[in-house]
Structures are given as C-alpha cells and as structure tokens.
C-alpha positions as CSV (number, residue, x, y, z in Angstrom):
1,M,22.3,0.5,-8.4
2,Q,18.6,0.0,-7.7
3,K,16.4,-0.2,-10.8
4,N,12.7,-0.4,-11.4
5,K,10.5,-0.8,-14.5
6,F,6.9,0.4,-14.8
7,S,4.7,0.2,-17.9
8,F,1.4,1.9,-18.9
9,R,-0.5,3.1,-22.0
10,V,-0.4,6.7,-23.1
11,R,-3.8,8.3,-22.5
12,Y,-5.5,10.5,-25.1
13,G,-5.4,13.6,-22.8
14,E,-1.6,13.3,-22.7
15,T,-1.2,13.9,-26.4
16,D,-1.4,17.0,-28.6
17,Q,-3.3,17.4,-31.9
18,M,-0.7,15.3,-33.7
19,G,-1.3,12.4,-31.4
20,V,2.1,12.5,-29.8
21,V,2.8,13.0,-26.0
22,Y,3.0,16.6,-25.1
23,Y,6.6,17.2,-24.0
24,G,5.5,18.5,-20.5
25,N,4.0,15.2,-19.7
26,Y,7.3,13.4,-19.6
27,A,8.1,15.1,-16.3
28,Q,5.0,13.4,-14.9
29,Y,6.1,10.0,-16.3
30,L,9.5,10.5,-14.6
31,E,7.6,11.2,-11.3
32,I,5.7,8.0,-11.8
33,G,9.0,6.2,-12.2
34,R,10.4,7.7,-9.0
35,V,7.3,6.9,-7.0
36,E,7.2,3.3,-8.2
37,W,11.0,3.0,-7.6
38,L,10.4,4.0,-4.0
39,R,7.4,1.7,-3.7
40,S,9.6,-1.2,-5.0
41,L,11.7,-0.6,-1.9
42,G,8.7,-1.0,0.3
43,F,8.0,2.8,0.9
44,S,5.4,5.2,-0.4
45,Y,6.0,8.8,-1.2
46,K,2.9,9.5,0.8
47,S,4.3,7.9,4.0
48,M,7.5,10.0,3.5
49,E,5.5,13.2,3.4
50,E,3.4,12.1,6.4
51,S,6.7,11.7,8.3
52,G,7.7,15.2,7.3
53,I,10.0,14.6,4.4
54,M,9.6,15.9,0.9
55,L,11.7,15.6,-2.3
56,P,11.6,18.7,-4.5
57,V,13.2,18.4,-7.9
58,I,16.2,20.7,-8.3
59,S,17.4,19.5,-11.7
60,L,15.6,17.9,-14.7
61,Q,17.3,17.0,-18.0
62,I,15.5,15.2,-20.8
63,D,17.0,14.1,-24.1
64,F,14.1,13.4,-26.6
65,K,14.8,10.7,-29.2
66,K,11.4,9.7,-30.6
67,P,7.8,10.7,-29.6
68,A,5.5,8.5,-27.7
69,T,2.0,8.2,-29.2
70,Y,-1.6,7.8,-28.1
71,D,-2.5,4.3,-26.8
72,E,1.1,3.1,-27.1
73,Q,2.4,1.1,-24.2
74,I,5.5,2.7,-22.7
75,T,8.0,1.5,-20.1
76,V,9.7,3.8,-17.7
77,I,13.0,2.5,-16.4
78,T,14.2,4.3,-13.3
79,K,17.7,3.7,-12.0
80,L,19.3,5.2,-8.9
81,K,22.5,6.8,-10.1
82,K,24.4,6.6,-6.8
83,L,23.8,6.3,-3.1
84,P,21.9,9.3,-1.9
85,S,23.1,11.8,0.7
86,V,21.2,15.1,0.9
87,R,20.5,14.7,-2.8
88,I,19.1,11.7,-4.7
89,E,19.8,11.3,-8.4
90,F,18.0,9.1,-10.9
91,D,18.6,8.2,-14.6
92,F,15.6,7.3,-16.7
93,E,14.8,5.7,-20.0
94,I,11.4,5.4,-21.6
95,W,10.9,2.7,-24.2
96,N,8.0,1.9,-26.5
97,E,6.5,-1.4,-27.4
98,Q,8.9,-1.8,-30.3
99,D,11.9,-1.5,-28.0
100,Q,12.7,1.9,-29.3
101,L,14.3,4.4,-26.9
102,L,12.0,7.4,-26.6
103,I,13.8,9.5,-24.1
104,S,16.7,9.4,-21.7
105,A,16.5,11.7,-18.7
106,N,18.0,12.6,-15.3
107,T,16.6,14.2,-12.2
108,V,18.2,15.4,-9.0
109,L,16.0,15.9,-5.9
110,V,16.8,17.0,-2.4
111,F,15.6,15.5,0.9
112,M,13.9,18.3,2.7
113,D,12.3,18.7,6.1
114,M,8.7,19.9,5.5
115,N,8.6,22.0,8.6
116,T,11.9,23.9,8.4
117,K,12.1,23.8,4.5
118,R,15.8,22.9,5.0
119,P,17.8,20.1,3.3
120,I,18.4,17.0,5.4
121,K,20.3,13.8,4.7
122,C,18.6,10.8,3.3
123,P,16.8,8.9,6.1
124,D,18.7,5.9,7.3
125,Y,15.7,3.5,6.8
126,I,15.9,4.3,3.0
127,L,19.7,4.0,2.8
128,D,19.5,0.7,4.7
129,R,16.9,-0.7,2.2
130,I,18.9,0.5,-0.8
131,V,22.1,-1.1,0.5
132,S,20.4,-4.4,1.4
133,S,18.5,-4.7,-1.9
C-alpha cells in the first residue's frame, strides 16, 4: 500500500523537563505523517476541507518503544493499511537517527461531510490516485 516518509528535528518546546518528547506530541507527529502522505498523492488536507470533507480521528493506538529527544532528527513513516471506504486506516513507525524504532502506531479516520456531519465514502479522486500510484 501507499507509503510516505517525512523527517524533522524535535523542537525544544515538544519536550518535557527530562528532554524527551512529551507523549501527547506523538499524535501531532502522526498528523504530520497523514498530511504529508496526502500531499505525496498530490492533495492537501486544506483543499479537502475547502471542498467540504473532513477526516476526524476515531481511533488512535500508540506503542511506545523508546523516547525521542530534543534536537534529534526523527522520521515518520506513514503507510496506508488498506484501500479506504468510509474509513481510512494508517500504520505508522517513527525512527530516530540511529535507526531505532521509537513508536509504532495506528489511526483510523472517517471521511465526513462538513455540512451534514455524516460519514461519506472516500472521494473517487483520492481512490483513483491511490490505485494508480
């Protein structure tokens, strides 16, 4: 399935007094991974919202292995788990510069019409791009 990698350095404000990434920040890292995955297909999350579609998270699971630390370069690997329908599911891994696995994670999101607040199926233009990639 479709996979994307995105790397960046951990910023000071993302860490706690011990110099390790505060656990709540990993959800933001996963969001960056999803947004960059979508961008790699040629779409932006912003354009989806402008067309009336949002993707709220309905499930988040993180398995912490090792902590990320301040100024460490980390890589978020985002992988589409299966072809989306109403739901879209991603598996993630975050690795550090020493090629150590820091976390593995999974998120499930739902395509939702912003006006009706009702679930909808994945737009065909996204499915078509996934299948053709």
